[in-house]
Backbone bond lengths (Angstrom), bond angles and torsions (degrees), N, CA, C in turn:
res aa  C-N    CA-C-N  psi(-1)  N-CA   C-N-CA  omega(-1)  CA-C   N-CA-C  phi
1 E - - - 1.390 - - 1.553 111.67 -
2 E 1.275 114.06 140.18 1.430 121.42 -178.96 1.488 110.76 -111.02
3 P 1.335 117.70 120.21 1.499 118.72 -171.87 1.642 110.41 -64.36
4 F 1.276 116.82 -30.20 1.506 117.97 178.34 1.506 110.27 -156.55
5 G 1.331 112.66 86.17 1.448 120.16 179.98 1.546 110.75 -80.94
6 L 1.378 115.50 145.52 1.416 119.24 179.65 1.520 111.60 -84.15
7 A 1.352 120.29 -23.19 1.420 123.87 -170.62 1.565 109.49 -51.50
8 P 1.233 127.17 -45.16 1.444 123.32 -176.20 1.598 107.03 -67.33
9 F 1.287 122.87 -31.17 1.450 119.00 178.54 1.640 110.91 -80.88
10 E 1.303 113.35 -31.10 1.469 117.85 170.17 1.447 110.20 -57.30
11 A 1.345 118.05 -49.46 1.515 120.96 -179.30 1.515 107.94 -63.14
12 M 1.277 123.54 -44.88 1.424 124.56 176.71 1.502 115.39 -54.07
13 A 1.364 115.88 -40.31 1.452 123.96 -177.59 1.424 113.06 -63.57
14 V 1.399 115.79 -29.25 1.470 117.49 -179.66 1.591 113.68 -107.39
15 G 1.315 114.83 14.53 1.442 121.08 171.99 1.499 113.09 78.85
16 I 1.357 117.09 36.08 1.554 119.54 -177.45 1.548 101.32 -106.47
17 P 1.353 118.18 136.90 1.429 118.64 176.33 1.568 111.30 -55.64
18 T 1.246 116.90 135.49 1.484 119.00 -172.63 1.558 108.92 -116.43
19 V 1.387 110.20 129.09 1.484 119.83 -174.17 1.556 106.07 -119.13
20 V 1.287 121.71 126.33 1.486 125.71 169.82 1.530 110.03 -136.06
21 S 1.257 116.16 157.65 1.489 120.08 178.44 1.492 105.80 -82.46
22 N 1.345 113.46 153.88 1.439 121.50 -177.00 1.514 117.84 -73.08
23 T 1.397 117.78 -0.36 1.353 119.73 176.92 1.565 113.16 -109.41
24 E 1.300 118.14 0.74 1.435 121.33 175.57 1.488 110.49 -72.26
25 S 1.294 114.74 133.10 1.505 121.35 -176.27 1.493 106.60 -87.88
26 G 1.381 118.24 150.88 1.447 122.02 170.82 1.465 113.33 94.62
27 Y 1.296 119.96 4.13 1.492 124.63 -175.21 1.561 107.51 -108.92
28 K 1.276 122.43 32.65 1.467 119.59 -178.54 1.447 114.21 -70.40
29 E 1.399 116.05 -7.27 1.437 114.20 178.66 1.534 111.42 -89.40
30 I 1.338 114.74 -12.57 1.524 119.13 170.87 1.452 112.30 -80.65
31 I 1.346 117.27 120.02 1.382 122.52 178.33 1.486 111.52 -109.84
32 N 1.302 115.40 118.89 1.429 121.72 -173.97 1.575 115.32 -51.24
33 V 1.299 117.31 125.99 1.408 129.75 178.05 1.621 108.86 61.18
34 S 1.391 116.61 25.02 1.400 121.94 173.63 1.527 110.86 -119.84
35 N 1.293 113.88 -52.32 1.469 118.82 178.05 1.549 110.30 -134.35
36 G 1.335 119.89 14.44 1.453 125.17 -174.43 1.545 109.82 172.62
37 Y 1.288 114.15 -179.91 1.515 118.86 -179.13 1.495 111.27 -131.83
38 Y 1.225 113.42 143.74 1.526 122.38 172.41 1.517 108.35 -111.48
39 F 1.342 114.95 146.24 1.438 120.64 169.22 1.523 107.21 -129.05
40 N 1.288 117.16 155.95 1.451 123.40 179.09 1.498 111.38 -68.82
41 S 1.345 117.19 122.37 1.470 119.16 -175.19 1.518 109.65 -61.26
42 N 1.297 114.90 146.42 1.532 127.33 179.71 1.480 109.62 59.95
43 D 1.329 118.47 25.23 1.537 123.49 175.19 1.485 105.19 -121.61
44 E 1.286 115.42 95.15 1.526 122.05 -179.32 1.571 110.49 -64.92
45 K 1.374 113.13 -34.59 1.480 118.58 -177.59 1.608 105.85 -65.42
46 D 1.212 115.50 -43.88 1.537 119.45 178.47 1.590 112.36 -65.16
47 L 1.305 117.89 -37.25 1.395 119.54 172.37 1.510 111.37 -64.91
48 E 1.256 117.56 -41.40 1.498 122.38 177.10 1.513 109.71 -59.67
49 R 1.315 112.67 -47.18 1.542 118.02 174.11 1.532 115.08 -50.50
50 V 1.324 111.88 -49.45 1.444 117.76 -176.89 1.600 109.61 -64.65
51 L 1.332 114.78 -46.22 1.459 118.47 -175.45 1.650 110.92 -67.48
52 R 1.367 112.83 -36.09 1.456 112.81 174.51 1.564 110.73 -64.07
53 N 1.304 114.01 -41.03 1.473 115.45 -177.39 1.509 110.51 -64.42
54 I 1.302 120.35 -38.42 1.436 122.96 165.98 1.397 118.33 -53.08
55 L 1.285 117.59 -50.73 1.526 123.10 -179.11 1.514 112.69 -66.84
56 S 1.378 116.40 -25.71 1.488 116.52 -177.60 1.396 113.89 -99.57
57 S 1.258 123.69 -7.01 1.485 125.74 -173.45 1.557 113.44 -121.43
58 K 1.252 114.54 70.82 1.453 122.81 -179.26 1.622 111.58 -58.12
59 N 1.224 121.14 -45.82 1.404 124.81 -175.22 1.549 110.07 -65.80
60 S 1.354 117.36 -52.60 1.493 118.39 179.68 1.497 111.97 -62.86
61 N 1.352 115.38 -35.53 1.516 118.98 176.22 1.464 113.30 -57.26
62 E 1.318 118.95 -41.56 1.455 125.51 178.84 1.458 110.73 -56.99
63 D 1.310 117.62 -43.14 1.463 120.96 -179.89 1.586 110.03 -66.05
64 I 1.385 109.77 -47.67 1.486 119.16 -178.18 1.520 109.58 -58.58
65 C 1.289 116.75 -43.67 1.477 121.09 -179.04 1.595 110.64 -68.27
66 K 1.313 116.81 -38.24 1.441 116.65 171.86 1.517 114.96 -62.92
67 N 1.324 112.89 -42.16 1.500 117.41 178.71 1.586 106.44 -63.37
68 G 1.282 118.74 -38.83 1.431 120.83 179.53 1.529 111.23 -58.01
69 I 1.375 113.47 -48.35 1.503 119.93 -179.44 1.512 108.31 -63.87
70 N 1.280 122.21 -38.10 1.503 125.46 176.14 1.424 113.04 -65.41
71 T 1.365 118.82 -38.00 1.436 122.46 175.17 1.476 114.05 -58.19
72 I 1.459 114.36 -47.83 1.438 120.05 175.68 1.415 113.14 -57.68
73 Q 1.277 112.08 -49.83 1.607 115.86 -174.87 1.548 114.36 -66.40
74 N 1.350 113.83 -30.42 1.464 115.83 -173.21 1.572 111.44 -98.41
75 K 1.323 113.85 -29.58 1.438 115.10 -175.48 1.599 117.04 -114.71
76 L 1.338 116.40 -25.01 1.414 120.83 -172.99 1.496 118.49 -129.83
77 S 1.366 111.70 24.93 1.407 116.31 179.11 1.584 113.24 -74.07
78 W 1.243 118.00 166.76 1.495 122.68 177.43 1.505 107.23 -61.89
79 E 1.337 118.37 -44.51 1.478 120.36 176.54 1.430 115.17 -53.50
80 K 1.355 114.66 -46.36 1.442 120.84 179.42 1.533 113.31 -67.25
81 C 1.292 117.60 -35.14 1.402 125.32 177.32 1.551 109.34 -66.72
82 I 1.271 117.09 -38.34 1.470 123.01 -175.83 1.586 102.86 -73.25
83 K 1.292 115.68 -47.47 1.423 118.21 -178.23 1.602 114.01 -56.37
84 N 1.363 110.16 -46.42 1.445 119.86 179.82 1.570 112.35 -61.62
85 T 1.354 114.89 -35.92 1.444 124.10 -178.31 1.468 107.09 -69.79
86 L 1.304 118.55 -51.55 1.485 125.07 -179.84 1.619 110.24 -56.88
87 E 1.333 115.12 -39.42 1.464 115.22 178.22 1.454 112.34 -66.44
88 C 1.365 121.07 -33.34 1.391 119.17 174.52 1.478 115.69 -63.33
89 F 1.309 119.92 -31.51 1.406 125.64 -173.89 1.593 111.70 -98.08
90 T 1.368 115.23 -0.84 1.443 116.86 -173.84 1.543 104.04 -100.85
91 P 1.386 119.79 123.52 1.440 116.25 173.79 1.507 117.98 -65.76
92 S 1.307 115.97 142.39 1.413 122.50 -174.44 1.501 113.10 -75.76
């Protein structure tokens, strides 16, 4: 298990539907059926349900993928990361 993997965010950044389990930590930026999808951990039927939904819902996936790209650009960009890091080390 990876405490905070970049793969889901890399997928979001290029407009790929993103699926993570609901027990993975660090993915608070992924909002279910808004900019990505969650499935119940250790529940293969739920993962199957989510994947079938992705494969059968082209129109809603386009919106979710656009929202994923926007999430990365607005909240998780390198510029935002640098700004937040500098704020941590800059005296108030």
